[in-house]
Jmol script that loads the backbone (N, CA, C; Angstrom):
load data "model"
ATOM      1  N   MET A   1     -88.195 177.582  32.428  1.00  0.00           N
ATOM      2  CA  MET A   1     -87.106 178.327  33.021  1.00  0.00           C
ATOM      3  C   MET A   1     -87.497 179.781  33.242  1.00  0.00           C
ATOM      4  N   SER A   2     -88.629 180.022  33.814  1.00  0.00           N
ATOM      5  CA  SER A   2     -89.046 181.401  33.975  1.00  0.00           C
ATOM      6  C   SER A   2     -88.908 181.908  35.398  1.00  0.00           C
ATOM      7  N   HIS A   3     -88.487 181.078  36.303  1.00  0.00           N
ATOM      8  CA  HIS A   3     -88.404 181.504  37.698  1.00  0.00           C
ATOM      9  C   HIS A   3     -86.966 181.569  38.177  1.00  0.00           C
ATOM     10  N   LEU A   4     -86.738 182.500  39.069  1.00  0.00           N
ATOM     11  CA  LEU A   4     -85.493 182.558  39.821  1.00  0.00           C
ATOM     12  C   LEU A   4     -85.854 182.326  41.273  1.00  0.00           C
ATOM     13  N   PRO A   5     -84.891 181.998  42.109  1.00  0.00           N
ATOM     14  CA  PRO A   5     -85.171 181.828  43.532  1.00  0.00           C
ATOM     15  C   PRO A   5     -85.751 183.105  44.156  1.00  0.00           C
ATOM     16  N   PRO A   6     -86.216 183.042  45.382  1.00  0.00           N
ATOM     17  CA  PRO A   6     -86.932 184.145  46.026  1.00  0.00           C
ATOM     18  C   PRO A   6     -86.259 185.512  45.915  1.00  0.00           C
ATOM     19  N   ASP A   7     -87.094 186.541  45.880  1.00  0.00           N
ATOM     20  CA  ASP A   7     -86.657 187.913  45.613  1.00  0.00           C
ATOM     21  C   ASP A   7     -85.816 188.566  46.694  1.00  0.00           C
ATOM     22  N   GLU A   8     -85.715 187.977  47.882  1.00  0.00           N
ATOM     23  CA  GLU A   8     -84.936 188.654  48.918  1.00  0.00           C
ATOM     24  C   GLU A   8     -83.444 188.660  48.608  1.00  0.00           C
ATOM     25  N   HIS A   9     -83.021 187.905  47.614  1.00  0.00           N
ATOM     26  CA  HIS A   9     -81.618 187.896  47.208  1.00  0.00           C
ATOM     27  C   HIS A   9     -81.426 188.773  45.979  1.00  0.00           C
ATOM     28  N   HIS A  10     -80.225 189.297  45.828  1.00  0.00           N
ATOM     29  CA  HIS A  10     -79.860 190.127  44.687  1.00  0.00           C
ATOM     30  C   HIS A  10     -80.122 189.351  43.391  1.00  0.00           C
ATOM     31  N   PRO A  11     -80.599 190.009  42.336  1.00  0.00           N
ATOM     32  CA  PRO A  11     -80.857 189.307  41.076  1.00  0.00           C
ATOM     33  C   PRO A  11     -79.645 188.544  40.537  1.00  0.00           C
ATOM     34  N   ARG A  12     -78.451 189.082  40.696  1.00  0.00           N
ATOM     35  CA  ARG A  12     -77.263 188.372  40.217  1.00  0.00           C
ATOM     36  C   ARG A  12     -76.989 187.125  41.056  1.00  0.00           C
ATOM     37  N   THR A  13     -77.296 187.192  42.343  1.00  0.00           N
ATOM     38  CA  THR A  13     -77.156 186.014  43.202  1.00  0.00           C
ATOM     39  C   THR A  13     -78.116 184.932  42.732  1.00  0.00           C
ATOM     40  N   ARG A  14     -79.334 185.328  42.448  1.00  0.00           N
ATOM     41  CA  ARG A  14     -80.333 184.370  41.982  1.00  0.00           C
ATOM     42  C   ARG A  14     -79.948 183.792  40.623  1.00  0.00           C
ATOM     43  N   LEU A  15     -79.343 184.613  39.765  1.00  0.00           N
ATOM     44  CA  LEU A  15     -78.898 184.114  38.466  1.00  0.00           C
ATOM     45  C   LEU A  15     -77.759 183.110  38.633  1.00  0.00           C
ATOM     46  N   LEU A  16     -76.779 183.427  39.464  1.00  0.00           N
ATOM     47  CA  LEU A  16     -75.683 182.485  39.709  1.00  0.00           C
ATOM     48  C   LEU A  16     -76.230 181.174  40.266  1.00  0.00           C
ATOM     49  N   PHE A  17     -77.170 181.267  41.179  1.00  0.00           N
ATOM     50  CA  PHE A  17     -77.818 180.084  41.745  1.00  0.00           C
ATOM     51  C   PHE A  17     -78.464 179.254  40.640  1.00  0.00           C
ATOM     52  N   ALA A  18     -79.243 179.906  39.778  1.00  0.00           N
ATOM     53  CA  ALA A  18     -79.954 179.198  38.711  1.00  0.00           C
ATOM     54  C   ALA A  18     -78.984 178.531  37.739  1.00  0.00           C
ATOM     55  N   LEU A  19     -77.929 179.235  37.362  1.00  0.00           N
ATOM     56  CA  LEU A  19     -76.956 178.664  36.429  1.00  0.00           C
ATOM     57  C   LEU A  19     -76.204 177.497  37.063  1.00  0.00           C
ATOM     58  N   THR A  20     -75.883 177.619  38.336  1.00  0.00           N
ATOM     59  CA  THR A  20     -75.219 176.528  39.050  1.00  0.00           C
ATOM     60  C   THR A  20     -76.149 175.318  39.129  1.00  0.00           C
ATOM     61  N   ALA A  21     -77.417 175.561  39.420  1.00  0.00           N
ATOM     62  CA  ALA A  21     -78.402 174.474  39.472  1.00  0.00           C
ATOM     63  C   ALA A  21     -78.504 173.775  38.122  1.00  0.00           C
ATOM     64  N   GLU A  22     -78.556 174.548  37.050  1.00  0.00           N
ATOM     65  CA  GLU A  22     -78.647 173.965  35.703  1.00  0.00           C
ATOM     66  C   GLU A  22     -77.411 173.129  35.383  1.00  0.00           C
ATOM     67  N   ARG A  23     -76.238 173.636  35.741  1.00  0.00           N
ATOM     68  CA  ARG A  23     -74.999 172.884  35.484  1.00  0.00           C
ATOM     69  C   ARG A  23     -74.990 171.567  36.255  1.00  0.00           C
ATOM     70  N   LEU A  24     -75.335 171.627  37.537  1.00  0.00           N
ATOM     71  CA  LEU A  24     -75.352 170.405  38.346  1.00  0.00           C
ATOM     72  C   LEU A  24     -76.399 169.418  37.837  1.00  0.00           C
ATOM     73  N   SER A  25     -77.548 169.920  37.446  1.00  0.00           N
ATOM     74  CA  SER A  25     -78.599 169.055  36.931  1.00  0.00           C
ATOM     75  C   SER A  25     -78.130 168.321  35.676  1.00  0.00           C
ATOM     76  N   ALA A  26     -77.512 169.038  34.749  1.00  0.00           N
ATOM     77  CA  ALA A  26     -77.006 168.400  33.523  1.00  0.00           C
ATOM     78  C   ALA A  26     -75.941 167.362  33.861  1.00  0.00           C
ATOM     79  N   TYR A  27     -75.079 167.700  34.796  1.00  0.00           N
ATOM     80  CA  TYR A  27     -74.005 166.777  35.175  1.00  0.00           C
ATOM     81  C   TYR A  27     -74.561 165.496  35.800  1.00  0.00           C
ATOM     82  N   TYR A  28     -75.454 165.649  36.768  1.00  0.00           N
ATOM     83  CA  TYR A  28     -75.953 164.468  37.466  1.00  0.00           C
ATOM     84  C   TYR A  28     -76.990 163.686  36.663  1.00  0.00           C
ATOM     85  N   GLU A  29     -77.726 164.344  35.774  1.00  0.00           N
ATOM     86  CA  GLU A  29     -78.722 163.632  34.975  1.00  0.00           C
ATOM     87  C   GLU A  29     -78.141 163.029  33.705  1.00  0.00           C
ATOM     88  N   HIS A  30     -77.146 163.699  33.104  1.00  0.00           N
ATOM     89  CA  HIS A  30     -76.645 163.269  31.797  1.00  0.00           C
ATOM     90  C   HIS A  30     -75.149 162.970  31.774  1.00  0.00           C
ATOM     91  N   GLY A  31     -74.465 163.238  32.881  1.00  0.00           N
ATOM     92  CA  GLY A  31     -73.043 162.939  32.954  1.00  0.00           C
ATOM     93  C   GLY A  31     -72.152 163.881  32.167  1.00  0.00           C
ATOM     94  N   VAL A  32     -72.664 165.048  31.815  1.00  0.00           N
ATOM     95  CA  VAL A  32     -71.868 166.033  31.070  1.00  0.00           C
ATOM     96  C   VAL A  32     -72.009 167.407  31.717  1.00  0.00           C
ATOM     97  N   TRP A  33     -70.956 168.169  31.611  1.00  0.00           N
ATOM     98  CA  TRP A  33     -70.999 169.557  32.066  1.00  0.00           C
ATOM     99  C   TRP A  33     -71.405 170.429  30.886  1.00  0.00           C
ATOM    100  N   ILE A  34     -72.355 171.321  31.085  1.00  0.00           N
ATOM    101  CA  ILE A  34     -72.687 172.239  29.999  1.00  0.00           C
ATOM    102  C   ILE A  34     -71.574 173.271  29.885  1.00  0.00           C
ATOM    103  N   SER A  35     -71.356 173.750  28.684  1.00  0.00           N
ATOM    104  CA  SER A  35     -70.248 174.668  28.414  1.00  0.00           C
ATOM    105  C   SER A  35     -70.574 176.081  28.886  1.00  0.00           C
ATOM    106  N   ASP A  36     -69.537 176.905  28.951  1.00  0.00           N
ATOM    107  CA  ASP A  36     -69.748 178.311  29.293  1.00  0.00           C
ATOM    108  C   ASP A  36     -70.617 178.994  28.243  1.00  0.00           C
ATOM    109  N   VAL A  37     -70.437 178.635  26.972  1.00  0.00           N
ATOM    110  CA  VAL A  37     -71.255 179.227  25.901  1.00  0.00           C
ATOM    111  C   VAL A  37     -72.726 178.885  26.126  1.00  0.00           C
ATOM    112  N   GLN A  38     -73.017 177.622  26.427  1.00  0.00           N
ATOM    113  CA  GLN A  38     -74.395 177.222  26.705  1.00  0.00           C
ATOM    114  C   GLN A  38     -74.934 177.949  27.934  1.00  0.00           C
ATOM    115  N   THR A  39     -74.083 178.128  28.927  1.00  0.00           N
ATOM    116  CA  THR A  39     -74.513 178.797  30.152  1.00  0.00           C
ATOM    117  C   THR A  39     -74.782 180.275  29.903  1.00  0.00           C
ATOM    118  N   VAL A  40     -73.974 180.925  29.068  1.00  0.00           N
ATOM    119  CA  VAL A  40     -74.235 182.322  28.705  1.00  0.00           C
ATOM    120  C   VAL A  40     -75.580 182.409  27.983  1.00  0.00           C
ATOM    121  N   GLN A  41     -75.870 181.430  27.132  1.00  0.00           N
ATOM    122  CA  GLN A  41     -77.169 181.408  26.452  1.00  0.00           C
ATOM    123  C   GLN A  41     -78.305 181.251  27.464  1.00  0.00           C
ATOM    124  N   LEU A  42     -78.114 180.388  28.454  1.00  0.00           N
ATOM    125  CA  LEU A  42     -79.114 180.255  29.519  1.00  0.00           C
ATOM    126  C   LEU A  42     -79.288 181.566  30.276  1.00  0.00           C
ATOM    127  N   ALA A  43     -78.177 182.238  30.546  1.00  0.00           N
ATOM    128  CA  ALA A  43     -78.251 183.532  31.239  1.00  0.00           C
ATOM    129  C   ALA A  43     -79.066 184.524  30.422  1.00  0.00           C
ATOM    130  N   SER A  44     -78.925 184.482  29.110  1.00  0.00           N
ATOM    131  CA  SER A  44     -79.703 185.376  28.246  1.00  0.00           C
ATOM    132  C   SER A  44     -81.193 185.063  28.331  1.00  0.00           C
ATOM    133  N   VAL A  45     -81.524 183.774  28.407  1.00  0.00           N
ATOM    134  CA  VAL A  45     -82.927 183.381  28.554  1.00  0.00           C
ATOM    135  C   VAL A  45     -83.473 183.901  29.880  1.00  0.00           C
ATOM    136  N   TRP A  46     -82.708 183.699  30.957  1.00  0.00           N
ATOM    137  CA  TRP A  46     -83.119 184.202  32.271  1.00  0.00           C
ATOM    138  C   TRP A  46     -83.261 185.718  32.229  1.00  0.00           C
ATOM    139  N   GLN A  47     -82.334 186.371  31.552  1.00  0.00           N
ATOM    140  CA  GLN A  47     -82.326 187.830  31.500  1.00  0.00           C
ATOM    141  C   GLN A  47     -83.598 188.360  30.841  1.00  0.00           C
ATOM    142  N   THR A  48     -84.080 187.696  29.805  1.00  0.00           N
ATOM    143  CA  THR A  48     -85.274 188.179  29.118  1.00  0.00           C
ATOM    144  C   THR A  48     -86.538 188.001  29.949  1.00  0.00           C
ATOM    145  N   SER A  49     -86.520 187.088  30.913  1.00  0.00           N
ATOM    146  CA  SER A  49     -87.715 186.858  31.722  1.00  0.00           C
ATOM    147  C   SER A  49     -87.637 187.506  33.106  1.00  0.00           C
ATOM    148  N   THR A  50     -86.594 188.300  33.336  1.00  0.00           N
ATOM    149  CA  THR A  50     -86.423 188.969  34.631  1.00  0.00           C
ATOM    150  C   THR A  50     -85.994 190.414  34.421  1.00  0.00           C
ATOM    151  N   ARG A  51     -85.721 191.096  35.513  1.00  0.00           N
ATOM    152  CA  ARG A  51     -85.264 192.490  35.460  1.00  0.00           C
ATOM    153  C   ARG A  51     -83.750 192.602  35.419  1.00  0.00           C
ATOM    154  N   ILE A  52     -83.054 191.533  35.233  1.00  0.00           N
ATOM    155  CA  ILE A  52     -81.595 191.562  35.301  1.00  0.00           C
ATOM    156  C   ILE A  52     -81.025 192.208  34.048  1.00  0.00           C
ATOM    157  N   ALA A  53     -80.213 193.242  34.243  1.00  0.00           N
ATOM    158  CA  ALA A  53     -79.531 193.910  33.134  1.00  0.00           C
ATOM    159  C   ALA A  53     -78.044 193.592  33.228  1.00  0.00           C
ATOM    160  N   LEU A  54     -77.557 192.827  32.255  1.00  0.00           N
ATOM    161  CA  LEU A  54     -76.156 192.407  32.274  1.00  0.00           C
ATOM    162  C   LEU A  54     -75.515 192.626  30.914  1.00  0.00           C
ATOM    163  N   THR A  55     -74.241 192.968  30.937  1.00  0.00           N
ATOM    164  CA  THR A  55     -73.471 193.026  29.701  1.00  0.00           C
ATOM    165  C   THR A  55     -73.042 191.605  29.338  1.00  0.00           C
ATOM    166  N   VAL A  56     -72.569 191.425  28.116  1.00  0.00           N
ATOM    167  CA  VAL A  56     -72.068 190.115  27.701  1.00  0.00           C
ATOM    168  C   VAL A  56     -70.911 189.694  28.601  1.00  0.00           C
ATOM    169  N   LYS A  57     -70.043 190.644  28.943  1.00  0.00           N
ATOM    170  CA  LYS A  57     -68.903 190.337  29.818  1.00  0.00           C
ATOM    171  C   LYS A  57     -69.385 189.857  31.189  1.00  0.00           C
ATOM    172  N   GLU A  58     -70.402 190.520  31.740  1.00  0.00           N
ATOM    173  CA  GLU A  58     -70.934 190.105  33.045  1.00  0.00           C
ATOM    174  C   GLU A  58     -71.561 188.717  32.971  1.00  0.00           C
ATOM    175  N   LYS A  59     -72.290 188.449  31.890  1.00  0.00           N
ATOM    176  CA  LYS A  59     -72.877 187.111  31.726  1.00  0.00           C
ATOM    177  C   LYS A  59     -71.785 186.052  31.658  1.00  0.00           C
ATOM    178  N   ARG A  60     -70.721 186.345  30.911  1.00  0.00           N
ATOM    179  CA  ARG A  60     -69.606 185.392  30.818  1.00  0.00           C
ATOM    180  C   ARG A  60     -68.976 185.161  32.185  1.00  0.00           C
ATOM    181  N   SER A  61     -68.770 186.248  32.923  1.00  0.00           N
ATOM    182  CA  SER A  61     -68.149 186.130  34.249  1.00  0.00           C
ATOM    183  C   SER A  61     -69.008 185.303  35.198  1.00  0.00           C
ATOM    184  N   ILE A  62     -70.312 185.536  35.185  1.00  0.00           N
ATOM    185  CA  ILE A  62     -71.212 184.772  36.056  1.00  0.00           C
ATOM    186  C   ILE A  62     -71.286 183.321  35.585  1.00  0.00           C
ATOM    187  N   ALA A  63     -71.260 183.098  34.274  1.00  0.00           N
ATOM    188  CA  ALA A  63     -71.249 181.729  33.739  1.00  0.00           C
ATOM    189  C   ALA A  63     -69.999 180.988  34.199  1.00  0.00           C
ATOM    190  N   GLU A  64     -68.852 181.648  34.121  1.00  0.00           N
ATOM    191  CA  GLU A  64     -67.600 181.026  34.565  1.00  0.00           C
ATOM    192  C   GLU A  64     -67.628 180.746  36.064  1.00  0.00           C
ATOM    193  N   LEU A  65     -68.182 181.683  36.824  1.00  0.00           N
ATOM    194  CA  LEU A  65     -68.292 181.490  38.266  1.00  0.00           C
ATOM    195  C   LEU A  65     -69.217 180.308  38.580  1.00  0.00           C
ATOM    196  N   SER A  66     -70.298 180.170  37.805  1.00  0.00           N
ATOM    197  CA  SER A  66     -71.202 179.036  38.028  1.00  0.00           C
ATOM    198  C   SER A  66     -70.503 177.714  37.733  1.00  0.00           C
ATOM    199  N   ALA A  67     -69.621 177.706  36.732  1.00  0.00           N
ATOM    200  CA  ALA A  67     -68.865 176.483  36.420  1.00  0.00           C
ATOM    201  C   ALA A  67     -67.960 176.112  37.584  1.00  0.00           C
ATOM    202  N   ALA A  68     -67.234 177.089  38.080  1.00  0.00           N
ATOM    203  CA  ALA A  68     -66.316 176.825  39.191  1.00  0.00           C
ATOM    204  C   ALA A  68     -67.084 176.340  40.420  1.00  0.00           C
ATOM    205  N   PHE A  69     -68.205 176.981  40.719  1.00  0.00           N
ATOM    206  CA  PHE A  69     -68.981 176.613  41.896  1.00  0.00           C
ATOM    207  C   PHE A  69     -69.597 175.219  41.730  1.00  0.00           C
ATOM    208  N   ALA A  70     -70.154 174.933  40.563  1.00  0.00           N
ATOM    209  CA  ALA A  70     -70.758 173.619  40.334  1.00  0.00           C
ATOM    210  C   ALA A  70     -69.711 172.512  40.433  1.00  0.00           C
ATOM    211  N   HIS A  71     -68.536 172.739  39.835  1.00  0.00           N
ATOM    212  CA  HIS A  71     -67.466 171.744  39.924  1.00  0.00           C
ATOM    213  C   HIS A  71     -67.000 171.569  41.375  1.00  0.00           C
ATOM    214  N   GLU A  72     -66.922 172.673  42.101  1.00  0.00           N
ATOM    215  CA  GLU A  72     -66.525 172.616  43.514  1.00  0.00           C
ATOM    216  C   GLU A  72     -67.523 171.780  44.317  1.00  0.00           C
ATOM    217  N   LEU A  73     -68.809 172.040  44.110  1.00  0.00           N
ATOM    218  CA  LEU A  73     -69.831 171.271  44.827  1.00  0.00           C
ATOM    219  C   LEU A  73     -69.745 169.791  44.479  1.00  0.00           C
ATOM    220  N   ALA A  74     -69.643 169.489  43.191  1.00  0.00           N
ATOM    221  CA  ALA A  74     -69.599 168.088  42.755  1.00  0.00           C
ATOM    222  C   ALA A  74     -68.371 167.364  43.293  1.00  0.00           C
ATOM    223  N   ALA A  75     -67.269 168.077  43.427  1.00  0.00           N
ATOM    224  CA  ALA A  75     -66.023 167.455  43.892  1.00  0.00           C
ATOM    225  C   ALA A  75     -66.008 167.208  45.397  1.00  0.00           C
ATOM    226  N   THR A  76     -66.896 167.860  46.131  1.00  0.00           N
ATOM    227  CA  THR A  76     -66.834 167.767  47.590  1.00  0.00           C
ATOM    228  C   THR A  76     -67.926 166.904  48.211  1.00  0.00           C
ATOM    229  N   VAL A  77     -68.814 166.349  47.383  1.00  0.00           N
ATOM    230  CA  VAL A  77     -69.891 165.514  47.925  1.00  0.00           C
ATOM    231  C   VAL A  77     -69.948 164.186  47.171  1.00  0.00           C
ATOM    232  N   SER A  78     -70.585 163.201  47.783  1.00  0.00           N
ATOM    233  CA  SER A  78     -70.779 161.912  47.111  1.00  0.00           C
ATOM    234  C   SER A  78     -71.766 162.081  45.958  1.00  0.00           C
ATOM    235  N   ARG A  79     -71.826 161.089  45.091  1.00  0.00           N
ATOM    236  CA  ARG A  79     -72.777 161.147  43.970  1.00  0.00           C
ATOM    237  C   ARG A  79     -74.213 161.256  44.492  1.00  0.00           C
ATOM    238  N   GLU A  80     -74.546 160.487  45.515  1.00  0.00           N
ATOM    239  CA  GLU A  80     -75.900 160.523  46.067  1.00  0.00           C
ATOM    240  C   GLU A  80     -76.227 161.907  46.625  1.00  0.00           C
ATOM    241  N   ALA A  81     -75.277 162.481  47.355  1.00  0.00           N
ATOM    242  CA  ALA A  81     -75.494 163.828  47.893  1.00  0.00           C
ATOM    243  C   ALA A  81     -75.612 164.837  46.759  1.00  0.00           C
ATOM    244  N   GLY A  82     -74.790 164.682  45.732  1.00  0.00           N
ATOM    245  CA  GLY A  82     -74.856 165.583  44.583  1.00  0.00           C
ATOM    246  C   GLY A  82     -76.191 165.516  43.867  1.00  0.00           C
ATOM    247  N   LEU A  83     -76.710 164.307  43.709  1.00  0.00           N
ATOM    248  CA  LEU A  83     -78.035 164.148  43.096  1.00  0.00           C
ATOM    249  C   LEU A  83     -79.104 164.846  43.927  1.00  0.00           C
ATOM    250  N   PHE A  84     -79.020 164.677  45.244  1.00  0.00           N
ATOM    251  CA  PHE A  84     -79.991 165.312  46.134  1.00  0.00           C
ATOM    252  C   PHE A  84     -79.878 166.834  46.065  1.00  0.00           C
ATOM    253  N   ILE A  85     -78.656 167.345  46.125  1.00  0.00           N
ATOM    254  CA  ILE A  85     -78.443 168.796  46.063  1.00  0.00           C
ATOM    255  C   ILE A  85     -78.949 169.343  44.734  1.00  0.00           C
ATOM    256  N   SER A  86     -78.604 168.676  43.655  1.00  0.00           N
ATOM    257  CA  SER A  86     -79.056 169.106  42.334  1.00  0.00           C
ATOM    258  C   SER A  86     -80.579 169.178  42.273  1.00  0.00           C
ATOM    259  N   HIS A  87     -81.231 168.140  42.787  1.00  0.00           N
ATOM    260  CA  HIS A  87     -82.696 168.116  42.806  1.00  0.00           C
ATOM    261  C   HIS A  87     -83.259 169.271  43.637  1.00  0.00           C
ATOM    262  N   GLU A  88     -82.695 169.479  44.812  1.00  0.00           N
ATOM    263  CA  GLU A  88     -83.159 170.569  45.681  1.00  0.00           C
ATOM    264  C   GLU A  88     -83.007 171.934  45.007  1.00  0.00           C
ATOM    265  N   LEU A  89     -81.873 172.145  44.338  1.00  0.00           N
ATOM    266  CA  LEU A  89     -81.642 173.433  43.685  1.00  0.00           C
ATOM    267  C   LEU A  89     -82.612 173.643  42.529  1.00  0.00           C
ATOM    268  N   MET A  90     -82.849 172.610  41.748  1.00  0.00           N
ATOM    269  CA  MET A  90     -83.797 172.747  40.641  1.00  0.00           C
ATOM    270  C   MET A  90     -85.211 172.997  41.173  1.00  0.00           C
ATOM    271  N   GLN A  91     -85.585 172.314  42.246  1.00  0.00           N
ATOM    272  CA  GLN A  91     -86.896 172.550  42.852  1.00  0.00           C
ATOM    273  C   GLN A  91     -87.006 173.985  43.365  1.00  0.00           C
ATOM    274  N   ALA A  92     -85.907 174.491  43.910  1.00  0.00           N
ATOM    275  CA  ALA A  92     -85.907 175.835  44.498  1.00  0.00           C
ATOM    276  C   ALA A  92     -85.995 176.936  43.445  1.00  0.00           C
ATOM    277  N   LEU A  93     -85.895 176.593  42.171  1.00  0.00           N
ATOM    278  CA  LEU A  93     -86.122 177.598  41.132  1.00  0.00           C
ATOM    279  C   LEU A  93     -87.579 178.049  41.131  1.00  0.00           C
ATOM    280  N   ASP A  94     -88.440 177.236  41.723  1.00  0.00           N
ATOM    281  CA  ASP A  94     -89.828 177.633  41.949  1.00  0.00           C
ATOM    282  C   ASP A  94     -89.848 178.441  43.242  1.00  0.00           C
ATOM    283  N   PRO A  95     -90.233 179.713  43.181  1.00  0.00           N
ATOM    284  CA  PRO A  95     -90.171 180.567  44.378  1.00  0.00           C
ATOM    285  C   PRO A  95     -90.994 180.065  45.561  1.00  0.00           C
ATOM    286  N   SER A  96     -91.960 179.200  45.317  1.00  0.00           N
ATOM    287  CA  SER A  96     -92.770 178.709  46.435  1.00  0.00           C
ATOM    288  C   SER A  96     -92.121 177.526  47.149  1.00  0.00           C
ATOM    289  N   TYR A  97     -91.034 176.997  46.611  1.00  0.00           N
ATOM    290  CA  TYR A  97     -90.356 175.850  47.214  1.00  0.00           C
ATOM    291  C   TYR A  97     -89.330 176.344  48.226  1.00  0.00           C
ATOM    292  N   GLN A  98     -89.378 175.818  49.430  1.00  0.00           N
ATOM    293  CA  GLN A  98     -88.449 176.204  50.491  1.00  0.00           C
ATOM    294  C   GLN A  98     -87.471 175.073  50.756  1.00  0.00           C
ATOM    295  N   SER A  99     -86.190 175.413  50.860  1.00  0.00           N
ATOM    296  CA  SER A  99     -85.169 174.403  51.078  1.00  0.00           C
ATOM    297  C   SER A  99     -83.996 175.007  51.831  1.00  0.00           C
ATOM    298  N   ALA A 100     -83.623 174.372  52.926  1.00  0.00           N
ATOM    299  CA  ALA A 100     -82.461 174.845  53.694  1.00  0.00           C
ATOM    300  C   ALA A 100     -81.190 174.751  52.857  1.00  0.00           C
ATOM    301  N   ILE A 101     -81.078 173.694  52.062  1.00  0.00           N
ATOM    302  CA  ILE A 101     -79.905 173.544  51.196  1.00  0.00           C
ATOM    303  C   ILE A 101     -79.852 174.686  50.192  1.00  0.00           C
ATOM    304  N   ALA A 102     -80.983 174.996  49.590  1.00  0.00           N
ATOM    305  CA  ALA A 102     -81.021 176.078  48.605  1.00  0.00           C
ATOM    306  C   ALA A 102     -80.649 177.416  49.238  1.00  0.00           C
ATOM    307  N   ILE A 103     -81.104 177.659  50.446  1.00  0.00           N
ATOM    308  CA  ILE A 103     -80.758 178.911  51.130  1.00  0.00           C
ATOM    309  C   ILE A 103     -79.257 178.978  51.377  1.00  0.00           C
ATOM    310  N   ASP A 104     -78.668 177.872  51.806  1.00  0.00           N
ATOM    311  CA  ASP A 104     -77.209 177.841  52.001  1.00  0.00           C
ATOM    312  C   ASP A 104     -76.471 178.108  50.693  1.00  0.00           C
ATOM    313  N   VAL A 105     -76.938 177.503  49.607  1.00  0.00           N
ATOM    314  CA  VAL A 105     -76.289 177.703  48.307  1.00  0.00           C
ATOM    315  C   VAL A 105     -76.487 179.142  47.827  1.00  0.00           C
ATOM    316  N   LEU A 106     -77.675 179.704  48.035  1.00  0.00           N
ATOM    317  CA  LEU A 106     -77.898 181.115  47.684  1.00  0.00           C
ATOM    318  C   LEU A 106     -76.931 182.022  48.436  1.00  0.00           C
ATOM    319  N   ASN A 107     -76.754 181.768  49.713  1.00  0.00           N
ATOM    320  CA  ASN A 107     -75.827 182.578  50.504  1.00  0.00           C
ATOM    321  C   ASN A 107     -74.395 182.427  50.006  1.00  0.00           C
ATOM    322  N   GLU A 108     -74.033 181.217  49.619  1.00  0.00           N
ATOM    323  CA  GLU A 108     -72.693 180.989  49.068  1.00  0.00           C
ATOM    324  C   GLU A 108     -72.539 181.679  47.710  1.00  0.00           C
ATOM    325  N   CYS A 109     -73.594 181.670  46.899  1.00  0.00           N
ATOM    326  CA  CYS A 109     -73.563 182.390  45.613  1.00  0.00           C
ATOM    327  C   CYS A 109     -73.331 183.878  45.853  1.00  0.00           C
ATOM    328  N   ASP A 110     -74.015 184.421  46.838  1.00  0.00           N
ATOM    329  CA  ASP A 110     -73.844 185.831  47.184  1.00  0.00           C
ATOM    330  C   ASP A 110     -72.394 186.118  47.566  1.00  0.00           C
ATOM    331  N   ALA A 111     -71.827 185.265  48.403  1.00  0.00           N
ATOM    332  CA  ALA A 111     -70.434 185.449  48.837  1.00  0.00           C
ATOM    333  C   ALA A 111     -69.472 185.351  47.655  1.00  0.00           C
ATOM    334  N   LYS A 112     -69.704 184.399  46.763  1.00  0.00           N
ATOM    335  CA  LYS A 112     -68.820 184.238  45.604  1.00  0.00           C
ATOM    336  C   LYS A 112     -68.884 185.450  44.682  1.00  0.00           C
ATOM    337  N   LEU A 113     -70.066 185.995  44.484  1.00  0.00           N
ATOM    338  CA  LEU A 113     -70.201 187.196  43.652  1.00  0.00           C
ATOM    339  C   LEU A 113     -69.512 188.392  44.301  1.00  0.00           C
ATOM    340  N   ARG A 114     -69.654 188.523  45.617  1.00  0.00           N
ATOM    341  CA  ARG A 114     -68.973 189.617  46.328  1.00  0.00           C
ATOM    342  C   ARG A 114     -67.460 189.485  46.188  1.00  0.00           C
ATOM    343  N   GLU A 115     -66.944 188.274  46.391  1.00  0.00           N
ATOM    344  CA  GLU A 115     -65.501 188.035  46.267  1.00  0.00           C
ATOM    345  C   GLU A 115     -64.999 188.360  44.867  1.00  0.00           C
ATOM    346  N   ALA A 116     -65.822 188.083  43.862  1.00  0.00           N
ATOM    347  CA  ALA A 116     -65.435 188.320  42.467  1.00  0.00           C
ATOM    348  C   ALA A 116     -65.688 189.762  42.028  1.00  0.00           C
ATOM    349  N   GLY A 117     -66.289 190.559  42.915  1.00  0.00           N
ATOM    350  CA  GLY A 117     -66.592 191.945  42.570  1.00  0.00           C
ATOM    351  C   GLY A 117     -67.713 192.082  41.554  1.00  0.00           C
ATOM    352  N   LEU A 118     -68.621 191.109  41.523  1.00  0.00           N
ATOM    353  CA  LEU A 118     -69.694 191.100  40.531  1.00  0.00           C
ATOM    354  C   LEU A 118     -71.070 191.389  41.110  1.00  0.00           C
ATOM    355  N   LEU A 119     -71.145 191.701  42.388  1.00  0.00           N
ATOM    356  CA  LEU A 119     -72.470 191.825  42.991  1.00  0.00           C
ATOM    357  C   LEU A 119     -73.096 193.194  42.814  1.00  0.00           C
ATOM    358  N   GLY A 120     -72.335 194.253  42.927  1.00  0.00           N
ATOM    359  CA  GLY A 120     -72.956 195.572  42.877  1.00  0.00           C
ATOM    360  C   GLY A 120     -73.653 195.866  44.188  1.00  0.00           C
ATOM    361  N   THR A 121     -74.382 196.957  44.239  1.00  0.00           N
ATOM    362  CA  THR A 121     -75.009 197.349  45.497  1.00  0.00           C
ATOM    363  C   THR A 121     -76.521 197.348  45.465  1.00  0.00           C
ATOM    364  N   ALA A 122     -77.136 197.458  44.301  1.00  0.00           N
ATOM    365  CA  ALA A 122     -78.596 197.548  44.229  1.00  0.00           C
ATOM    366  C   ALA A 122     -79.231 196.180  44.431  1.00  0.00           C
ATOM    367  N   GLN A 123     -80.404 196.149  45.047  1.00  0.00           N
ATOM    368  CA  GLN A 123     -81.134 194.903  45.216  1.00  0.00           C
ATOM    369  C   GLN A 123     -81.866 194.507  43.938  1.00  0.00           C
ATOM    370  N   ALA A 124     -82.349 195.444  43.192  1.00  0.00           N
ATOM    371  CA  ALA A 124     -83.026 195.139  41.928  1.00  0.00           C
ATOM    372  C   ALA A 124     -82.378 195.958  40.834  1.00  0.00           C
ATOM    373  N   GLU A 125     -82.291 195.355  39.684  1.00  0.00           N
ATOM    374  CA  GLU A 125     -81.645 196.048  38.575  1.00  0.00           C
ATOM    375  C   GLU A 125     -82.653 196.363  37.512  1.00  0.00           C
TER     376      GLU A 125
END
end "model"
wireframe off; spacefill off
backbone 0.3
color backbone group
């Protein structure tokens, strides 16, 4: 878990993407949703391997947003499509992997963070 999606996106966008990917992967592979507490712990792991500086409150907010987004995605697609999307997102955690689906999800993550007032203005933190 040392990679985030490509650097052209805001670090918080990439973090939301990664947490959403992890949630979907757990759901489609094991049939369970990981908790917000587990997701905050994942955010802390990501934070130590990147330049992202977040408060506990910000990590919680992004974790909650990832839950809402992952549930939204799972509720709007078939199981087969969800498995494919989950796989694509996990693959896209490798910066060398290119995926149109991942780019769409990254853009949606950016929009969700902006709507929630969690994006900020700097490209790197």
